[in-house]
Structures are given as structure tokens and as C-alpha cells.
C-alpha positions as CSV (number, residue, x, y, z in Angstrom):
1,X,-15.6,-0.8,-5.1
2,X,-19.0,-2.6,-5.8
3,X,-18.5,-5.9,-7.3
4,X,-22.0,-8.2,-8.5
5,X,-21.0,-10.2,-5.8
6,X,-20.8,-7.8,-3.1
7,X,-18.0,-4.6,-2.2
8,X,-14.6,-5.5,-2.4
9,X,-12.3,-3.8,-0.2
10,X,-8.7,-2.8,-0.7
11,X,-5.4,-2.0,1.5
12,X,-3.0,-0.5,0.1
13,X,0.8,-0.1,2.3
14,X,3.0,2.5,0.5
15,X,6.6,3.7,1.2
16,X,6.6,6.8,1.3
17,X,10.4,7.7,0.2
18,X,10.5,5.5,-3.0
19,X,6.5,5.9,-3.7
20,X,6.0,1.7,-3.8
21,X,3.7,-0.3,-2.8
22,X,5.1,-2.7,-0.4
23,X,1.9,-4.7,0.5
24,X,-1.9,-5.1,0.0
25,X,-4.3,-6.9,0.3
26,X,-8.3,-7.3,-1.4
27,X,-11.3,-8.8,0.8
28,X,-15.3,-8.8,1.1
29,X,-14.9,-6.7,4.4
30,X,-13.0,-3.7,6.0
31,X,-11.7,-5.5,9.5
32,X,-8.6,-5.3,11.3
33,X,-7.3,-8.7,9.0
34,X,-7.4,-7.2,5.7
35,X,-4.8,-4.6,7.2
36,X,-2.7,-6.8,8.7
37,X,-2.6,-9.4,5.7
38,X,-1.2,-6.1,4.3
39,X,1.5,-6.0,6.7
40,X,2.5,-9.4,6.6
41,X,2.9,-8.4,2.9
42,X,4.8,-5.1,3.5
43,X,7.4,-7.2,6.2
44,X,8.0,-9.9,3.4
45,X,9.2,-7.4,1.4
46,X,10.7,-5.2,3.5
47,X,11.5,-7.1,6.5
48,X,10.4,-8.5,9.4
49,X,12.0,-5.9,11.9
50,X,11.9,-2.3,10.8
51,X,12.9,0.1,13.2
52,X,11.3,3.6,13.4
53,X,8.8,3.1,11.1
54,X,5.7,5.1,11.0
55,X,2.3,3.8,9.5
56,X,0.0,6.6,8.8
57,X,-3.5,5.6,8.3
58,X,-6.8,7.2,8.8
59,X,-9.3,6.7,11.6
60,X,-10.9,3.4,10.8
61,X,-11.6,1.2,13.8
62,X,-9.6,-1.3,11.8
63,X,-6.4,0.7,12.2
64,X,-7.2,1.8,16.0
65,X,-7.8,-2.1,17.1
66,X,-5.3,-3.7,19.7
67,X,-4.7,-6.2,17.0
68,X,-2.8,-3.5,15.1
69,X,-1.2,-1.6,17.2
70,X,0.0,-5.1,18.8
71,X,1.4,-6.0,15.4
72,X,2.9,-2.8,14.9
73,X,4.6,-2.8,18.3
74,X,6.3,-6.2,17.0
75,X,7.7,-4.8,14.0
76,X,9.0,-1.6,15.3
77,X,6.5,0.7,14.2
78,X,4.9,3.4,15.5
79,X,0.7,4.3,14.6
80,X,0.1,7.7,13.5
81,X,-3.4,8.5,12.9
82,X,-4.5,12.4,12.1
83,X,-7.6,14.0,13.5
84,X,-11.1,12.9,12.0
85,X,-11.8,14.9,9.0
86,X,-8.6,15.5,8.0
87,X,-6.0,14.2,5.4
88,X,-2.7,15.4,6.6
89,X,-1.7,11.9,8.0
90,X,-3.2,10.5,5.0
91,X,-2.8,12.2,2.1
92,X,-0.4,10.2,0.5
93,X,-2.5,7.1,0.9
94,X,-5.6,9.2,-0.5
95,X,-3.5,9.9,-3.7
96,X,-2.5,6.4,-4.2
97,X,-6.5,4.9,-3.6
98,X,-7.5,7.6,-6.0
99,X,-4.7,6.3,-8.8
100,X,-6.2,2.8,-8.2
101,X,-9.6,4.2,-8.5
102,X,-8.8,6.3,-11.8
103,X,-6.6,3.9,-13.2
104,X,-7.9,0.8,-12.4
105,X,-11.0,0.4,-10.5
106,X,-13.4,3.2,-12.9
107,X,-10.3,2.8,-15.4
108,X,-11.1,3.9,-19.1
109,X,-10.6,-0.3,-19.5
110,X,-13.7,-0.8,-17.8
111,X,-16.4,-1.9,-19.9
112,X,-18.7,-2.7,-16.5
113,X,-18.9,-3.8,-13.0
114,X,-16.4,-6.0,-11.3
115,X,-18.1,-9.3,-10.9
116,X,-16.4,-10.8,-7.7
117,X,-13.7,-9.6,-5.3
118,X,-11.0,-12.8,-6.7
119,X,-11.4,-10.2,-10.3
120,X,-10.7,-7.0,-8.1
121,X,-7.7,-8.9,-6.1
122,X,-5.7,-10.4,-9.5
123,X,-6.7,-7.3,-11.4
124,X,-4.8,-4.9,-8.3
125,X,-2.0,-7.5,-8.7
126,X,-1.5,-6.1,-12.1
127,X,-1.9,-2.7,-11.4
128,X,0.6,-2.9,-8.5
129,X,3.0,-4.9,-10.6
130,X,2.2,-2.3,-13.1
131,X,2.3,0.7,-10.4
132,X,5.8,-0.7,-8.9
133,X,7.6,-0.9,-12.2
134,X,6.1,1.1,-15.0
135,X,4.5,4.2,-14.0
136,X,5.7,7.5,-13.4
137,X,6.2,9.3,-10.7
138,X,6.1,13.4,-10.6
139,X,7.8,13.2,-7.1
140,X,10.5,10.8,-8.6
141,X,11.9,12.2,-11.1
142,X,9.2,10.7,-13.9
143,X,10.3,7.4,-12.7
144,X,9.0,4.1,-11.4
145,X,9.5,3.5,-7.9
146,X,12.3,0.1,-8.5
147,X,14.1,2.2,-10.8
148,X,14.2,5.1,-7.9
149,X,15.0,2.9,-5.3
150,X,17.7,0.5,-7.5
151,X,18.9,3.7,-8.3
152,X,19.3,5.3,-4.9
153,X,21.2,2.0,-3.2
154,X,23.7,2.2,-6.7
155,X,24.3,5.9,-5.8
156,X,25.1,4.8,-1.9
157,X,27.1,1.8,-3.0
158,X,24.3,-0.8,-1.8
159,X,23.1,-4.1,-3.3
160,X,19.9,-3.3,-2.5
161,X,18.8,-6.9,-2.8
162,X,21.0,-7.3,0.3
163,X,19.5,-4.5,2.1
164,X,18.5,-5.6,5.3
165,X,16.3,-2.8,7.2
166,X,17.2,-2.1,10.8
């Protein structure tokens, strides 16, 4: 996103099952660190070891770096990168990026350019909270991700706050 202070980049990690945004980061660069920071947030919210996890991404250098691959291996995850110039593995990520841009970055409430990366970061924090707790998702039966997860775990007879991801 362009700001008066330079370009701000946003990395978002989405749980495919519930459409919950579980990790995100805003920075003035698109290096591997932005992705690693978002992964750390996702690990904090979902667990430190996530066996069987598949991480779909595009073929950007930050997703093909050694450090990214090593961090995924540390948490038991496998990278999945589609072929260049297609979005088959990346369709959900592109959709969430589109929501972010349409609803927040270029949304109807915007009256001008963003001032700096900090403004984008603070706004993203609010948007992610809204996305997870209030935004209705047709894929989830027109409920927000938090409600979808709560209903799912209740139907399984599981206290979702005690769930430890294997």
C-alpha cells in the first residue's frame, strides 16, 4: 500500500478451515522477516507445533528462502507453492488480500492516502479483529470465523480454549 512515508507491505496468514486470520504483519519491506513475524503470531495463536499443516503461498523470494523453509520444518509444516503465474494454491490468500484492500486500504471510509506504516498497522489490527469476530463469510454459513470455530468445537464436545494442536 502506498503511504506518504513509503510503501507498506502486509502479510496475512489465514486458517483455511475457519477463515480465521491467525497471523499478520505490516512492514516497510517484503523480506523474509515479515513472513516469519506473521508465522510467529500464528504459532502463538494456534500452537508451537502444527503437524500436518500445509502453508500455501506464492513464489515470492520471502516464501522460497531457506529461513522460511527451516521455520516451517521447525513447526511441522510443509510449504506448498503453486506454479508461477497461477493462483491455484493461493486463491484464498488472494481473496483475503482483496478483502483487505477493498474493505480497509481503499475502503469507503478512506478520504486520502495513508500517512505511514504505523497507521496501516493500527488499521490492520482493527480490520483483522473485525474480520475474525464480525465479518460474515458465505463459506462458513454467513457467520464470522470465531463463531464458526466456537460452534464446531461445541459440536465436538471440546472446550476450544483447551485444544492443543497436535
